[in-house]
C-alpha positions as YAML, in Angstrom:
chain: A
units: angstrom
residues:
- id: 1
  name: MET
  ca: [95.84, 146.38, 130.00]
- id: 2
  name: LEU
  ca: [94.56, 145.52, 126.69]
- id: 3
  name: GLU
  ca: [97.99, 145.71, 125.23]
- id: 4
  name: SER
  ca: [99.22, 143.36, 127.86]
- id: 5
  name: THR
  ca: [96.36, 140.87, 127.08]
- id: 6
  name: LEU
  ca: [97.28, 140.98, 123.34]
- id: 7
  name: ARG
  ca: [100.84, 140.29, 124.16]
- id: 8
  name: ASP
  ca: [99.88, 137.31, 126.22]
- id: 9
  name: ARG
  ca: [97.73, 135.87, 123.34]
- id: 10
  name: VAL
  ca: [100.45, 136.28, 120.85]
- id: 11
  name: LYS
  ca: [102.94, 134.60, 123.15]
- id: 12
  name: ASP
  ca: [100.44, 131.60, 123.49]
- id: 13
  name: LEU
  ca: [100.30, 131.60, 119.62]
- id: 14
  name: LEU
  ca: [104.00, 131.10, 119.44]
- id: 15
  name: THR
  ca: [104.43, 128.53, 122.29]
- id: 16
  name: PRO
  ca: [105.90, 125.29, 120.86]
- id: 17
  name: SER
  ca: [103.91, 122.08, 121.23]
- id: 18
  name: GLY
  ca: [104.82, 119.60, 123.97]
- id: 19
  name: ARG
  ca: [105.61, 117.03, 121.44]
- id: 20
  name: SER
  ca: [108.36, 119.15, 119.82]
- id: 21
  name: ASP
  ca: [110.24, 119.18, 123.21]
- id: 22
  name: VAL
  ca: [112.53, 116.38, 122.24]
- id: 23
  name: PRO
  ca: [116.40, 116.31, 123.10]
- id: 24
  name: PRO
  ca: [118.82, 117.60, 120.55]
- id: 25
  name: PHE
  ca: [120.94, 114.93, 118.74]
- id: 26
  name: MET
  ca: [124.05, 115.70, 120.64]
- id: 27
  name: VAL
  ca: [126.46, 114.60, 117.74]
- id: 28
  name: MET
  ca: [125.41, 117.94, 116.03]
- id: 29
  name: ASP
  ca: [126.78, 119.91, 118.97]
- id: 30
  name: VAL
  ca: [130.09, 118.12, 118.67]
- id: 31
  name: MET
  ca: [130.27, 118.91, 115.03]
- id: 32
  name: ALA
  ca: [129.72, 122.61, 115.69]
- id: 33
  name: ALA
  ca: [132.40, 122.69, 118.26]
- id: 34
  name: ALA
  ca: [134.77, 120.89, 115.78]
- id: 35
  name: ALA
  ca: [133.87, 123.41, 113.10]
- id: 36
  name: ARG
  ca: [134.95, 126.19, 115.57]
- id: 37
  name: ILE
  ca: [138.39, 124.62, 115.88]
- id: 38
  name: GLU
  ca: [138.81, 124.20, 112.22]
- id: 39
  name: ALA
  ca: [137.73, 127.82, 111.59]
- id: 40
  name: ALA
  ca: [140.55, 128.92, 113.83]
- id: 41
  name: GLY
  ca: [143.11, 126.69, 111.76]
- id: 42
  name: GLY
  ca: [143.05, 123.52, 113.68]
- id: 43
  name: HIS
  ca: [142.86, 120.03, 112.06]
- id: 44
  name: VAL
  ca: [140.25, 117.91, 113.68]
- id: 45
  name: ILE
  ca: [139.97, 114.21, 112.98]
- id: 46
  name: HIS
  ca: [136.21, 113.66, 112.72]
- id: 47
  name: MET
  ca: [135.03, 110.34, 114.38]
- id: 48
  name: GLU
  ca: [131.74, 111.76, 115.61]
- id: 49
  name: VAL
  ca: [129.53, 111.53, 112.53]
- id: 50
  name: GLY
  ca: [127.97, 108.21, 111.33]
- id: 51
  name: GLN
  ca: [128.63, 109.23, 107.66]
- id: 52
  name: PRO
  ca: [130.91, 107.54, 105.15]
- id: 53
  name: ALA
  ca: [133.74, 109.70, 103.83]
- id: 54
  name: ALA
  ca: [133.35, 108.21, 100.42]
- id: 55
  name: PRO
  ca: [131.00, 109.50, 97.85]
- id: 56
  name: ALA
  ca: [128.05, 107.62, 96.27]
- id: 57
  name: PRO
  ca: [128.80, 104.89, 93.68]
- id: 58
  name: LYS
  ca: [130.08, 106.23, 90.35]
- id: 59
  name: VAL
  ca: [127.27, 104.55, 88.51]
- id: 60
  name: ALA
  ca: [124.61, 106.34, 90.81]
- id: 61
  name: ILE
  ca: [126.11, 109.70, 90.19]
- id: 62
  name: ALA
  ca: [126.16, 108.89, 86.46]
- id: 63
  name: ALA
  ca: [122.63, 107.95, 86.51]
- id: 64
  name: ALA
  ca: [121.67, 111.16, 88.15]
- id: 65
  name: HIS
  ca: [123.54, 113.21, 85.60]
- id: 66
  name: ALA
  ca: [121.86, 111.39, 82.75]
- id: 67
  name: ALA
  ca: [118.44, 111.91, 84.35]
- id: 68
  name: LEU
  ca: [119.04, 115.54, 84.66]
- id: 69
  name: ASP
  ca: [120.24, 115.95, 81.02]
- id: 70
  name: ALA
  ca: [117.36, 113.77, 79.49]
- id: 71
  name: ALA
  ca: [114.06, 114.86, 81.12]
- id: 72
  name: ARG
  ca: [111.92, 116.49, 83.75]
- id: 73
  name: ILE
  ca: [112.19, 115.16, 87.14]
- id: 74
  name: ASP
  ca: [108.47, 114.60, 88.15]
- id: 75
  name: TYR
  ca: [106.69, 113.00, 91.08]
- id: 76
  name: THR
  ca: [106.68, 109.25, 91.27]
- id: 77
  name: SER
  ca: [104.19, 106.95, 92.86]
- id: 78
  name: ALA
  ca: [103.97, 107.37, 96.76]
- id: 79
  name: LEU
  ca: [105.28, 103.90, 97.14]
- id: 80
  name: GLY
  ca: [108.29, 104.60, 94.97]
- id: 81
  name: MET
  ca: [109.46, 103.85, 91.43]
- id: 82
  name: PRO
  ca: [108.25, 100.37, 90.29]
- id: 83
  name: THR
  ca: [111.71, 99.59, 88.80]
- id: 84
  name: LEU
  ca: [113.48, 100.39, 92.09]
- id: 85
  name: ARG
  ca: [111.12, 98.41, 94.20]
- id: 86
  name: THR
  ca: [111.69, 95.40, 91.75]
- id: 87
  name: ARG
  ca: [115.49, 95.95, 92.01]
- id: 88
  name: ILE
  ca: [115.34, 95.82, 95.82]
- id: 89
  name: ALA
  ca: [113.33, 92.70, 95.72]
- id: 90
  name: ARG
  ca: [115.98, 91.17, 93.46]
- id: 91
  name: HIS
  ca: [118.66, 92.30, 96.00]
- id: 92
  name: TYR
  ca: [116.92, 90.30, 98.68]
- id: 93
  name: ARG
  ca: [116.74, 87.30, 96.35]
- id: 94
  name: ASP
  ca: [120.42, 87.51, 95.31]
- id: 95
  name: THR
  ca: [122.06, 88.56, 98.67]
- id: 96
  name: CYS
  ca: [119.82, 87.07, 101.32]
- id: 97
  name: GLY
  ca: [118.35, 84.11, 99.25]
- id: 98
  name: CYS
  ca: [114.83, 85.15, 100.27]
- id: 99
  name: THR
  ca: [111.74, 86.08, 98.26]
- id: 100
  name: VAL
  ca: [110.15, 89.51, 98.90]
- id: 101
  name: ASP
  ca: [107.12, 90.77, 96.78]
- id: 102
  name: PRO
  ca: [108.02, 94.08, 95.21]
- id: 103
  name: GLU
  ca: [104.57, 95.27, 96.23]
- id: 104
  name: ARG
  ca: [105.61, 94.93, 99.85]
- id: 105
  name: ILE
  ca: [108.55, 97.38, 99.40]
- id: 106
  name: VAL
  ca: [108.02, 101.19, 100.11]
- id: 107
  name: ILE
  ca: [110.64, 103.67, 99.07]
- id: 108
  name: THR
  ca: [111.14, 106.37, 101.95]
- id: 109
  name: THR
  ca: [113.03, 109.53, 102.59]
- id: 110
  name: GLY
  ca: [116.04, 107.81, 104.22]
- id: 111
  name: SER
  ca: [115.58, 105.45, 107.26]
- id: 112
  name: SER
  ca: [114.33, 108.49, 109.16]
- id: 113
  name: GLY
  ca: [111.23, 108.74, 106.92]
- id: 114
  name: GLY
  ca: [110.78, 104.97, 107.28]
- id: 115
  name: PHE
  ca: [110.70, 105.30, 111.18]
- id: 116
  name: ILE
  ca: [108.00, 107.97, 110.92]
- id: 117
  name: LEU
  ca: [105.82, 105.92, 108.41]
- id: 118
  name: ALA
  ca: [106.26, 102.71, 110.51]
- id: 119
  name: PHE
  ca: [105.40, 104.17, 113.81]
- id: 120
  name: LEU
  ca: [102.33, 106.18, 112.39]
- id: 121
  name: SER
  ca: [101.03, 103.15, 110.78]
- id: 122
  name: MET
  ca: [101.69, 100.62, 113.61]
- id: 123
  name: PHE
  ca: [101.08, 102.52, 116.80]
- id: 124
  name: GLU
  ca: [98.57, 104.72, 118.49]
- id: 125
  name: PRO
  ca: [99.30, 107.66, 120.76]
- id: 126
  name: GLY
  ca: [100.23, 106.22, 124.19]
- id: 127
  name: ASP
  ca: [101.35, 102.83, 122.94]
- id: 128
  name: ARG
  ca: [104.57, 101.43, 124.62]
- id: 129
  name: VAL
  ca: [107.33, 100.56, 122.14]
- id: 130
  name: ALA
  ca: [110.60, 98.86, 123.33]
- id: 131
  name: VAL
  ca: [113.99, 100.03, 122.29]
- id: 132
  name: THR
  ca: [117.41, 98.95, 123.50]
- id: 133
  name: VAL
  ca: [119.94, 101.14, 125.32]
- id: 134
  name: PRO
  ca: [122.51, 102.02, 124.10]
- id: 135
  name: GLY
  ca: [120.68, 102.75, 120.95]
- id: 136
  name: TYR
  ca: [120.13, 105.29, 118.20]
- id: 137
  name: PRO
  ca: [118.60, 108.38, 119.85]
- id: 138
  name: PRO
  ca: [116.01, 109.33, 117.21]
- id: 139
  name: TYR
  ca: [114.26, 105.96, 117.84]
- id: 140
  name: ARG
  ca: [113.22, 107.45, 121.23]
- id: 141
  name: HIS
  ca: [112.82, 110.99, 120.17]
- id: 142
  name: ILE
  ca: [110.61, 110.18, 117.10]
- id: 143
  name: LEU
  ca: [108.32, 107.90, 119.24]
- id: 144
  name: THR
  ca: [107.90, 110.60, 121.80]
- id: 145
  name: ALA
  ca: [107.04, 113.32, 119.22]
- id: 146
  name: LEU
  ca: [104.45, 110.99, 117.79]
- id: 147
  name: GLY
  ca: [102.83, 110.59, 121.21]
- id: 148
  name: CYS
  ca: [104.18, 107.02, 121.90]
- id: 149
  name: GLU
  ca: [106.07, 105.99, 124.99]
- id: 150
  name: PRO
  ca: [109.62, 104.56, 124.40]
- id: 151
  name: VAL
  ca: [110.40, 101.71, 126.76]
- id: 152
  name: LEU
  ca: [114.15, 101.43, 127.42]
- id: 153
  name: ILE
  ca: [115.57, 97.93, 127.76]
- id: 154
  name: GLU
  ca: [119.26, 97.71, 128.89]
- id: 155
  name: THR
  ca: [121.39, 95.13, 127.20]
- id: 156
  name: SER
  ca: [124.14, 93.12, 128.88]
- id: 157
  name: SER
  ca: [127.55, 91.78, 127.93]
- id: 158
  name: ALA
  ca: [126.24, 88.20, 128.47]
- id: 159
  name: ALA
  ca: [124.06, 88.74, 125.52]
- id: 160
  name: ARG
  ca: [126.73, 90.61, 123.51]
- id: 161
  name: HIS
  ca: [124.65, 93.76, 124.11]
- id: 162
  name: ALA
  ca: [121.75, 92.54, 122.00]
- id: 163
  name: LEU
  ca: [118.15, 92.30, 123.17]
- id: 164
  name: THR
  ca: [117.01, 88.85, 124.11]
- id: 165
  name: GLY
  ca: [113.39, 87.33, 124.07]
- id: 166
  name: GLU
  ca: [113.60, 86.83, 127.72]
- id: 167
  name: ALA
  ca: [114.35, 90.59, 128.51]
- id: 168
  name: LEU
  ca: [111.67, 91.65, 125.94]
- id: 169
  name: LEU
  ca: [109.07, 89.44, 127.60]
- id: 170
  name: ALA
  ca: [110.05, 90.58, 131.16]
- id: 171
  name: ALA
  ca: [109.34, 94.26, 130.03]
- id: 172
  name: HIS
  ca: [106.05, 93.09, 128.55]
- id: 173
  name: ARG
  ca: [104.93, 91.44, 131.64]
- id: 174
  name: ASN
  ca: [105.85, 94.53, 133.67]
- id: 175
  name: ALA
  ca: [103.55, 96.66, 131.36]
- id: 176
  name: PRO
  ca: [102.16, 95.43, 128.02]
- id: 177
  name: LEU
  ca: [104.22, 96.50, 124.79]
- id: 178
  name: LYS
  ca: [102.74, 97.15, 121.37]
- id: 179
  name: GLY
  ca: [106.09, 97.03, 119.59]
- id: 180
  name: VAL
  ca: [109.79, 96.55, 119.74]
- id: 181
  name: LEU
  ca: [112.60, 98.07, 117.47]
- id: 182
  name: VAL
  ca: [116.00, 96.50, 117.16]
- id: 183
  name: GLY
  ca: [119.00, 97.29, 114.95]
- id: 184
  name: SER
  ca: [121.56, 94.76, 113.89]
- id: 185
  name: PRO
  ca: [124.38, 95.73, 113.16]
- id: 186
  name: ALA
  ca: [123.63, 98.28, 115.89]
- id: 187
  name: ASN
  ca: [124.33, 101.98, 116.36]
- id: 188
  name: PRO
  ca: [126.33, 102.87, 118.53]
- id: 189
  name: THR
  ca: [127.77, 99.55, 119.50]
- id: 190
  name: GLY
  ca: [128.41, 97.78, 116.14]
- id: 191
  name: THR
  ca: [127.09, 94.64, 117.72]
- id: 192
  name: MET
  ca: [125.06, 92.10, 115.73]
- id: 193
  name: MET
  ca: [122.63, 89.43, 116.17]
- id: 194
  name: SER
  ca: [123.15, 85.98, 115.00]
- id: 195
  name: ARG
  ca: [120.44, 84.08, 113.07]
- id: 196
  name: GLU
  ca: [119.49, 82.03, 116.06]
- id: 197
  name: ALA
  ca: [119.28, 85.11, 118.41]
- id: 198
  name: LEU
  ca: [117.12, 87.19, 115.93]
- id: 199
  name: THR
  ca: [114.77, 84.20, 115.29]
- id: 200
  name: GLY
  ca: [114.45, 83.64, 118.93]
- id: 201
  name: LEU
  ca: [113.60, 87.41, 119.52]
- id: 202
  name: ILE
  ca: [111.18, 87.58, 116.60]
- id: 203
  name: ASN
  ca: [109.40, 84.37, 117.79]
- id: 204
  name: ALA
  ca: [109.22, 85.68, 121.39]
- id: 205
  name: ALA
  ca: [107.85, 89.02, 120.11]
- id: 206
  name: GLU
  ca: [105.19, 87.68, 117.73]
- id: 207
  name: GLY
  ca: [104.17, 84.98, 120.27]
- id: 208
  name: ALA
  ca: [103.25, 87.86, 122.78]
- id: 209
  name: GLY
  ca: [101.54, 89.99, 120.13]
- id: 210
  name: ILE
  ca: [104.26, 92.57, 119.95]
- id: 211
  name: ARG
  ca: [104.88, 94.13, 116.58]
- id: 212
  name: PHE
  ca: [108.54, 93.79, 115.44]
- id: 213
  name: ILE
  ca: [110.58, 96.41, 113.53]
- id: 214
  name: SER
  ca: [114.01, 95.58, 112.32]
- id: 215
  name: ASP
  ca: [116.43, 98.51, 111.56]
- id: 216
  name: GLU
  ca: [118.86, 97.14, 108.92]
- id: 217
  name: ILE
  ca: [120.47, 100.36, 107.76]
- id: 218
  name: TYR
  ca: [124.04, 98.93, 108.36]
- id: 219
  name: HIS
  ca: [123.53, 95.72, 106.45]
- id: 220
  name: GLY
  ca: [126.26, 94.98, 104.06]
- id: 221
  name: LEU
  ca: [128.69, 96.32, 106.81]
- id: 222
  name: ASP
  ca: [129.29, 93.07, 108.76]
- id: 223
  name: TYR
  ca: [132.63, 91.75, 109.53]
- id: 224
  name: ALA
  ca: [132.23, 89.14, 112.43]
- id: 225
  name: PHE
  ca: [129.59, 87.09, 110.62]
- id: 226
  name: PRO
  ca: [126.86, 87.69, 107.94]
- id: 227
  name: ALA
  ca: [123.98, 89.88, 108.88]
- id: 228
  name: VAL
  ca: [120.53, 88.37, 108.82]
- id: 229
  name: THR
  ca: [117.45, 90.11, 107.57]
- id: 230
  name: ALA
  ca: [114.16, 89.86, 109.47]
- id: 231
  name: ALA
  ca: [112.42, 89.76, 105.94]
- id: 232
  name: GLU
  ca: [113.79, 86.16, 105.71]
- id: 233
  name: LEU
  ca: [112.45, 85.09, 109.14]
- id: 234
  name: SER
  ca: [108.92, 86.59, 109.33]
- id: 235
  name: SER
  ca: [106.49, 88.06, 106.83]
- id: 236
  name: HIS
  ca: [104.98, 90.05, 109.83]
- id: 237
  name: ALA
  ca: [108.13, 91.92, 110.65]
- id: 238
  name: LEU
  ca: [108.60, 95.47, 109.21]
- id: 239
  name: VAL
  ca: [112.26, 96.01, 107.92]
- id: 240
  name: ILE
  ca: [113.74, 99.51, 107.42]
- id: 241
  name: ASN
  ca: [116.92, 99.95, 105.28]
- id: 242
  name: SER
  ca: [118.57, 102.75, 103.52]
- id: 243
  name: PHE
  ca: [121.12, 103.69, 100.78]
- id: 244
  name: SER
  ca: [122.94, 106.02, 103.30]
- id: 245
  name: LYS
  ca: [125.62, 103.71, 104.90]
- id: 246
  name: TYR
  ca: [126.71, 100.88, 102.66]
- id: 247
  name: PHE
  ca: [126.05, 102.77, 99.53]
- id: 248
  name: CYS
  ca: [127.42, 106.04, 100.80]
- id: 249
  name: MET
  ca: [124.36, 108.05, 99.90]
- id: 250
  name: THR
  ca: [123.56, 109.86, 103.22]
- id: 251
  name: GLY
  ca: [122.67, 113.32, 101.55]
- id: 252
  name: TRP
  ca: [120.47, 111.66, 98.78]
- id: 253
  name: ARG
  ca: [117.85, 110.82, 101.62]
- id: 254
  name: VAL
  ca: [116.62, 107.66, 100.05]
- id: 255
  name: GLY
  ca: [115.68, 104.41, 101.89]
- id: 256
  name: TRP
  ca: [113.22, 101.66, 101.83]
- id: 257
  name: MET
  ca: [110.86, 99.37, 103.96]
- id: 258
  name: VAL
  ca: [109.78, 95.91, 103.57]
- id: 259
  name: VAL
  ca: [106.22, 96.08, 104.91]
- id: 260
  name: PRO
  ca: [103.70, 93.46, 106.11]
- id: 261
  name: GLU
  ca: [100.98, 93.23, 103.25]
- id: 262
  name: PRO
  ca: [98.15, 94.86, 105.45]
- id: 263
  name: LEU
  ca: [100.27, 97.90, 106.11]
- id: 264
  name: VAL
  ca: [101.04, 98.67, 102.33]
- id: 265
  name: ARG
  ca: [97.99, 100.75, 101.75]
- id: 266
  name: PRO
  ca: [97.95, 102.53, 105.06]
- id: 267
  name: ILE
  ca: [101.50, 103.53, 104.55]
- id: 268
  name: GLU
  ca: [100.91, 104.63, 100.97]
- id: 269
  name: ARG
  ca: [98.02, 106.91, 102.16]
- id: 270
  name: LEU
  ca: [100.49, 108.42, 104.78]
- id: 271
  name: GLN
  ca: [103.23, 108.99, 102.17]
- id: 272
  name: GLN
  ca: [100.84, 110.56, 99.68]
- id: 273
  name: ASN
  ca: [99.86, 113.13, 102.47]
- id: 274
  name: LEU
  ca: [103.18, 113.68, 104.25]
- id: 275
  name: SER
  ca: [105.48, 113.96, 101.30]
- id: 276
  name: ILE
  ca: [103.81, 112.97, 98.05]
- id: 277
  name: SER
  ca: [106.85, 110.85, 97.02]
- id: 278
  name: VAL
  ca: [110.57, 110.48, 97.68]
- id: 279
  name: PRO
  ca: [112.80, 112.69, 95.42]
- id: 280
  name: THR
  ca: [112.82, 111.15, 92.00]
- id: 281
  name: LEU
  ca: [116.56, 111.91, 91.24]
- id: 282
  name: SER
  ca: [117.56, 110.07, 94.40]
- id: 283
  name: GLN
  ca: [115.42, 106.99, 93.51]
- id: 284
  name: ILE
  ca: [117.05, 106.94, 90.11]
- id: 285
  name: ALA
  ca: [120.47, 107.16, 91.67]
- id: 286
  name: ALA
  ca: [119.51, 104.49, 94.24]
- id: 287
  name: GLU
  ca: [118.50, 102.03, 91.54]
- id: 288
  name: ALA
  ca: [121.83, 102.39, 89.59]
- id: 289
  name: ALA
  ca: [123.75, 101.98, 93.02]
- id: 290
  name: PHE
  ca: [123.19, 98.27, 93.09]
- id: 291
  name: GLU
  ca: [125.49, 97.94, 90.11]
- id: 292
  name: GLY
  ca: [128.35, 99.79, 92.00]
- id: 293
  name: ARG
  ca: [128.65, 96.88, 94.68]
- id: 294
  name: GLU
  ca: [132.34, 96.20, 93.65]
- id: 295
  name: GLU
  ca: [133.19, 99.83, 94.50]
- id: 296
  name: MET
  ca: [131.24, 99.59, 97.81]
- id: 297
  name: GLU
  ca: [132.99, 96.31, 98.82]
- id: 298
  name: ALA
  ca: [136.38, 98.08, 98.37]
- id: 299
  name: ILE
  ca: [135.06, 100.68, 100.77]
- id: 300
  name: LYS
  ca: [133.92, 98.12, 103.13]
- id: 301
  name: ARG
  ca: [137.37, 96.52, 103.29]
- id: 302
  name: GLY
  ca: [138.78, 100.03, 104.23]
- id: 303
  name: TYR
  ca: [136.35, 99.96, 107.13]
- id: 304
  name: GLN
  ca: [137.62, 96.59, 108.17]
- id: 305
  name: GLU
  ca: [141.24, 97.95, 108.11]
- id: 306
  name: ASN
  ca: [140.10, 100.99, 110.17]
- id: 307
  name: ARG
  ca: [138.19, 98.49, 112.66]
- id: 308
  name: ARG
  ca: [141.67, 96.61, 113.07]
- id: 309
  name: ILE
  ca: [143.53, 99.80, 113.68]
- id: 310
  name: LEU
  ca: [141.27, 100.98, 116.45]
- id: 311
  name: ILE
  ca: [140.86, 97.55, 118.10]
- id: 312
  name: GLU
  ca: [144.52, 97.03, 118.28]
- id: 313
  name: GLY
  ca: [145.51, 100.68, 118.82]
- id: 314
  name: LEU
  ca: [143.07, 102.08, 121.30]
- id: 315
  name: PRO
  ca: [144.14, 99.63, 124.21]
- id: 316
  name: LYS
  ca: [147.53, 100.81, 123.66]
- id: 317
  name: ALA
  ca: [146.46, 104.39, 123.97]
- id: 318
  name: GLY
  ca: [144.63, 103.65, 127.35]
- id: 319
  name: LEU
  ca: [141.21, 102.78, 126.21]
- id: 320
  name: THR
  ca: [141.10, 99.05, 126.95]
- id: 321
  name: LYS
  ca: [137.29, 98.32, 127.12]
- id: 322
  name: PHE
  ca: [134.81, 98.47, 124.26]
- id: 323
  name: LEU
  ca: [131.82, 96.40, 123.11]
- id: 324
  name: PRO
  ca: [132.04, 94.09, 120.28]
- id: 325
  name: ALA
  ca: [132.46, 95.92, 116.97]
- id: 326
  name: ASP
  ca: [130.80, 93.27, 114.74]
- id: 327
  name: GLY
  ca: [129.58, 95.57, 112.03]
- id: 328
  name: ALA
  ca: [128.64, 99.14, 110.99]
- id: 329
  name: PHE
  ca: [131.53, 101.54, 111.48]
- id: 330
  name: TYR
  ca: [131.39, 102.31, 115.16]
- id: 331
  name: LEU
  ca: [133.36, 101.37, 118.28]
- id: 332
  name: TYR
  ca: [131.69, 102.11, 121.51]
- id: 333
  name: ALA
  ca: [134.43, 102.59, 124.14]
- id: 334
  name: ASP
  ca: [134.16, 102.65, 128.05]
- id: 335
  name: VAL
  ca: [135.87, 105.66, 129.39]
- id: 336
  name: SER
  ca: [134.91, 105.21, 133.06]
- id: 337
  name: ASP
  ca: [138.54, 104.81, 134.04]
- id: 338
  name: PHE
  ca: [139.05, 108.42, 133.06]
- id: 339
  name: THR
  ca: [135.75, 110.17, 133.66]
- id: 340
  name: SER
  ca: [132.11, 109.96, 135.05]
- id: 341
  name: ASP
  ca: [130.97, 112.46, 132.32]
- id: 342
  name: SER
  ca: [131.41, 111.33, 128.75]
- id: 343
  name: PHE
  ca: [130.32, 114.67, 127.46]
- id: 344
  name: GLU
  ca: [132.93, 116.64, 129.34]
- id: 345
  name: PHE
  ca: [135.56, 113.91, 128.25]
- id: 346
  name: ALA
  ca: [134.48, 114.30, 124.51]
- id: 347
  name: GLY
  ca: [134.93, 118.08, 124.91]
- id: 348
  name: ARG
  ca: [138.39, 117.85, 126.45]
- id: 349
  name: MET
  ca: [139.45, 115.26, 123.89]
- id: 350
  name: LEU
  ca: [138.26, 117.60, 121.04]
- id: 351
  name: GLU
  ca: [140.10, 120.59, 122.67]
- id: 352
  name: LYS
  ca: [143.21, 118.94, 123.56]
- id: 353
  name: ALA
  ca: [143.68, 116.13, 120.97]
- id: 354
  name: HIS
  ca: [141.49, 117.58, 118.24]
- id: 355
  name: VAL
  ca: [139.66, 114.24, 117.93]
- id: 356
  name: ALA
  ca: [135.88, 114.61, 117.63]
- id: 357
  name: ALA
  ca: [133.86, 111.75, 119.04]
- id: 358
  name: THR
  ca: [130.25, 111.43, 120.42]
- id: 359
  name: PRO
  ca: [129.46, 111.10, 124.09]
- id: 360
  name: GLY
  ca: [127.60, 108.17, 125.17]
- id: 361
  name: VAL
  ca: [124.83, 110.15, 126.83]
- id: 362
  name: ASP
  ca: [123.48, 110.76, 123.41]
- id: 363
  name: PHE
  ca: [122.78, 106.96, 123.05]
- id: 364
  name: ASP
  ca: [122.18, 105.93, 126.63]
- id: 365
  name: PRO
  ca: [120.56, 108.02, 129.33]
- id: 366
  name: ILE
  ca: [121.20, 105.42, 131.89]
- id: 367
  name: HIS
  ca: [124.83, 104.37, 131.45]
- id: 368
  name: GLY
  ca: [126.12, 106.68, 128.65]
- id: 369
  name: ARG
  ca: [128.17, 108.89, 130.77]
- id: 370
  name: SER
  ca: [130.77, 106.07, 130.80]
- id: 371
  name: PHE
  ca: [131.02, 105.66, 127.14]
- id: 372
  name: ILE
  ca: [132.22, 107.31, 124.01]
- id: 373
  name: ARG
  ca: [131.33, 106.32, 120.41]
- id: 374
  name: PHE
  ca: [134.00, 106.46, 117.74]
- id: 375
  name: SER
  ca: [133.09, 106.38, 113.90]
- id: 376
  name: TYR
  ca: [135.73, 104.74, 111.82]
- id: 377
  name: ALA
  ca: [134.18, 105.67, 108.36]
- id: 378
  name: ARG
  ca: [137.12, 107.83, 107.30]
- id: 379
  name: SER
  ca: [140.57, 107.04, 106.06]
- id: 380
  name: ALA
  ca: [142.99, 104.56, 107.65]
- id: 381
  name: ASP
  ca: [145.70, 107.35, 107.96]
- id: 382
  name: GLU
  ca: [143.12, 109.40, 110.00]
- id: 383
  name: MET
  ca: [142.41, 106.32, 112.34]
- id: 384
  name: ARG
  ca: [146.13, 105.96, 113.01]
- id: 385
  name: GLU
  ca: [146.60, 109.59, 113.57]
- id: 386
  name: ALA
  ca: [143.57, 109.49, 115.93]
- id: 387
  name: VAL
  ca: [145.05, 106.72, 118.08]
- id: 388
  name: THR
  ca: [148.42, 108.72, 118.28]
- id: 389
  name: ARG
  ca: [146.64, 111.87, 119.28]
- id: 390
  name: ILE
  ca: [144.51, 110.05, 121.96]
- id: 391
  name: ALA
  ca: [147.48, 108.18, 123.25]
- id: 392
  name: ARG
  ca: [149.50, 111.31, 123.69]
- id: 393
  name: TRP
  ca: [146.59, 113.20, 125.32]
- id: 394
  name: LEU
  ca: [146.14, 110.25, 127.86]
- id: 395
  name: GLY
  ca: [149.80, 109.82, 128.33]
- id: 396
  name: HIS
  ca: [150.27, 106.48, 126.71]
- id: 397
  name: GLY
  ca: [152.96, 107.29, 124.10]
- id: 398
  name: SER
  ca: [151.78, 107.08, 120.52]
- id: 399
  name: GLY
  ca: [149.51, 103.97, 120.98]
- id: 400
  name: LEU
  ca: [150.99, 102.42, 117.82]
- id: 401
  name: SER
  ca: [153.56, 99.69, 117.79]
...
């Protein structure tokens, strides 16, 4: 009896918390399945991961080497290296034509660290925060883990799959919202908000007392029209960005936020306690990365060509319906003509065509079973081969003219 009681107590000690019960990021499961095929000798075209195939800018790598050769790598300020924060402020002036005080810039451990700091500093447990679907899954999962309630708002083709002020205020009338998070260019759709649309959404949010967070991690990767930063439109918006996508620095884990002035000190305190500071070597490389823009623009032109190959080739392969691919490096395709289960469809496509893509259920628990996300961050030859493989698998010839 005593032994049984002790076992029960130990079991209770090892029971995970309820807040840890968040769904997995399904793309990781696709990657694992692709790795098994490759281990058996198969050649998989990877279109599942939102990660540039290109390395970090040469100047960033050189700066990291020089730092390792020259001195110790110590902690930095919790807010980040002053020179990096100043360089980011200059980036907003040169690229966006807007003035941002370096004191409002916080360096983060990628955009993921930025989301955690933003949510902790802006919301209380139980607060309702609006996010769009389809959308990046960790938005919902991080909010849930922190005790907040993600409120899913569906987007429509009429609004080019971007959130409108009307839709936001309708959700707010239904039950009050404390915040809203939007991304433009968006993941998984690649859709973007025009200056007029973003201005209207921010005005609607702030007029209703809803705090506004703008995910701008794909800024720089815009093709249909120039991306607009919320930092230019409101000093009350909180902007999250990263060196991961445009600068091809995913594994360096370094990003930044532009923070409303009253939140700077609270976020500094959080960062001091959660991580002390962002890895110094990554910050040094990130500061140098701004001098590698010519190299990055050449990579962006490669994405534009990949986008063209898919937009022209996938309809010939049988996938005729997809959302506007304005920016980022994603195409979100409707596969409802072939399946009502995008997870099963992605599995068969991987098995039969050796093309890895992410099922839409990862991004949209409402309609995601009808969609697949393709990432076109790899080479043009791989994109052509992917179209050919998909076309043959679906019985549409090669898909290329």
